[in-house]
N, C-alpha and C positions, 0 to 999 in steps of 0.2 A: 504494500500500500504506500502510495506516494503522499508524503505529508506536505503541508504548505511550505515548511522550511526546506525540504529536499527539492521541491519544485523551484523555489526561489534560488537556491544555491546553483541548481543546474542552469537556470537562465542567466544568472550572474557570471557563471563560468564561461558560458557561450559568448557573452557580450563584454567581458572585462576589458578587452582592448579599447573599447570606446572610452571607458573610464580612465584608463591610463593616458590616452590622448588628451582628454579634457583636462586632466590634472596637470599634464606637462604644458599645455597651452596657457593655463591660468596661473601657475606657480613656477617660479624659477629655481627655488631651492629644493633639494631632494626631500628634506624633512617636511617642508610645507606641502609638497606634492603628495607625500604619503598621508599627511593629515587630511588633505582635501579628498584623496581617494577614499579614505575611511569614512569621512563625513558624507560623501555621496552614497556609499553603500548603506550607511545608517539611514539616510533620508529615503532611499529607495525601499529599504526594508520596512520603515515606518509607514510608508504609503502603500506598500504592496497589497495589504488587505482590500484597498480601494480600487485596485487594478481590475477593470471589468472586461478586458480583452476586446474593447471596441476598436482599438488600434493595435499595431504590432507592439510587443513588449519593448523592443529596442527603441521605437519612436517615443513611447511613454517614458522610458528610462532617460533618453536624451534630454527631454524637457526638464525632468527633475535634476539631472546632472548639471545642465547648464545653469539653471536657476540657483542651484546650490553653489556652483563655482562663482557666480557673480556675487552672491551674498557673502561667501567666504572671502573673496577678494576685497570687498568693501570693508570687512572686519579686520583685514590684514593690511591696512593702508601704509604700513611702514616699509613696504617693498620699494627698492630703488633700482640699481643696476643689476643685470643678470650675471651670475657666476657660471663660468663654463666648466669648471673642474669636475662637477658631478655628472656631466653628461656622458662621460666615458668610464663610469665606475664599474661596469660589467666587464668580465674577462672573456675575450674571444681569441681564438687562435690567430696569430699574427697574419698568416696567409689568407684567412677568411675575412679579415677586417678591412673594410674599404675606408681608408682615412679621408679621402676626398669627399665621399658621400657623407660621412659623419660630420665633416666640417661644414658642408652645405646645409645639412639638417640643423646643426647648431646655430648657424647664421639665420636660418629661417625662423627657428623657435625664438631666438633673441629678438628678431624683428617683430614677431607676433606678440611677444611680451610688451612691446611698446604701444600696441593698439589698446583702445578702450575696450571694456568687457563686451559691449554689443558687437563691435567690429570683429573681435575674437570669435564670437559665436558664428557670425557669417562666414568667416574664414574656415572654421571647423566644419560647418555644413558643406562648404565648397569642397574641402579636402575629402570629405566623406561621400561626395557625389550625390548629395540630396538634390532632388528636383526643386524647381521654383515653387511648385505647388506644395511639396512637403515642408519646405522652409516657411512658406506663408502660413500653413497650418500650425507649425511649431511656434512661430513668433507672433501669431495673431495679427498679421498684416496682409495687405493685398499682394498678389504676385508681382504687380507692377512696382510696388514699393520695395519688394524683395530685390528686383533687378537693379533698381537705383542704389539701394543700400549695399548690395553685393559688389557692384562696380566701384562704389566709393571705398569700401573696405579693401578690395583688391588693389586699387590705385594707391591707397595709403600704405599698404604693405610693400608694393613695388617701390614707392618713394623712399621708404625706410631702408629697404635693401640696397637701392642705388646710392643713397647717401652714406651708407656704411662701407662701400667698396672703395 
């Protein structure tokens, strides 16, 4: 017999990559990312009894995760410049490790950290290949507004990346 807890854990295991990405986009320090990751899991668990299955679990979880990240970020206003040391904390065999790719990812995440929380959400949706309709539903705005805000967020990110080179 599958319990509510087992069902929840299975869904979280399936979609934990989403939570890692959101945590990395919104927090620059490893300890803060870990704290945010745990807070998101807690908030999703707290809300899970209210999940009615009217949308995909991942869609429902995205909304909670992004809202939690924005609230968490606001409560952690002391953030300033990004530290790059902790992005390479994991051990990978030297011949499997792509230093150039990792450097590009570090630069991208550093640039994303400079965006405001709403622009980060749009970039996250873009990177996750959400459709304009899906983003509109998640954000509670029109698809036309999504296109405008998405283009602005992407342009801000490009400007940051170009100014840092």
